[in-house]
N, C-alpha and C positions, 0 to 999 in steps of 0.2 A: 504494500500500500504506500509506504513512504517512498519507495523507489519510483512508483508510478507518479506520485505527486511531484517529485523532484524532476522527472523527465518532462512532464507537462509544463512545469514552471520554467525549466531551461528552454524548452521549445518556444514558449511565449516570449521570453526575454530575447532570444535570438531573432525572432520575427520582428519585435518592436525595434530592436537595434538596426536591423536591415532596413526597415521603413524609414527610420530617422536618417540614416546615411543616404538613402535614395532621395529623400526630400532635400537634403542639403546640396546634393549634386545637381538636382534639377533647378534649384532656385538660383544657382550661381550664374550670373550673366557674363558674357564676354566683355572684355574691356573695350569701351567705345572711346577712341582717341579722336581729338579734334584735328580736322584737316587744316594745315597751315598753308600749303601751296597745292593748288589743284590745276592740272593741265586738262583742257577739254580735248576729247578724242577727235581725231581727224575723220570726217565722214568719208568712207570709201567711195570712190567714183562709181564703181559698179553698182553699189547700193543706191547711190543718188539717181543713176540712170534708170534703175529698176523701181524707183520710188519705194524702196524698202524701209519700213519702220520696224522698230522692235526694241526689246529690252535685253540687255546682256548682264549676267550676274557673274562676278568674279570674287575670288577670295585673295586678299593681299596679305602677305606676311610682312609685318613691320618690325624693324629692329628697335632696340631701346632708344636710339637717337632719332627715330622718326622716319628713317629711309625705308622705302619698300624694297625688300630683298627678293621676293618672289610673288608672282601673280598666277593663280590657278583658275582655269575656267570652271564655272559651275553650271552655266546654261545660257542659251540664247542662240541667235543666228550665227552660224560659222562665218558668214560674210562680214559681220560686225565685230566678231570676237577679237580679232587681232588688233583692230583699232582701239578697242577698250583696254586690252592688255598693255599695249604700248603707252597709252595715256596714263593709266593707273601706276605703271612702273615708275613714272616721273613724279608722282605725288609725294608730298612731305607731310608728316603727321607730327603732332606735339610729342616731345620726349616723354618716356614713361620708364618705370622701373624694370621692365623686361620686354621680351618679344611678345607680340600679340598678332592675332589674325583679325582682319576686318572684312566683312562681307559687304560688297559694294554693288549697287545696281546702277547701270548707265542706260539712259533712255535715248534712243536715236529716232529722230523725226525729220524726214526730208523737207517738210513744210516749214520747219522752224529755222532753217539755215538760209 
């Protein structure tokens, strides 16, 4: 009887601890760093002729000093993607205590240019 009580109590404790850890991990937000210098993407000529509009999503890896060290595509038109990567790689962010990742969406609209 005591062994059963101990096992049930231990199982409940483990479950509660697991839920608490999961909630802590879910509630942590990625570090949002302020953009200090932003280069606008060059609209590709082929996209302009095709009147292609769209949104491109990339992830920028930013060093502690604010320089973009890598840009990874996350979605969007392949025709617009390279222009977005080239522009974001030139961006500068506010310095921070460590490296961070920023998800960035760029909107391309041929009518706005």
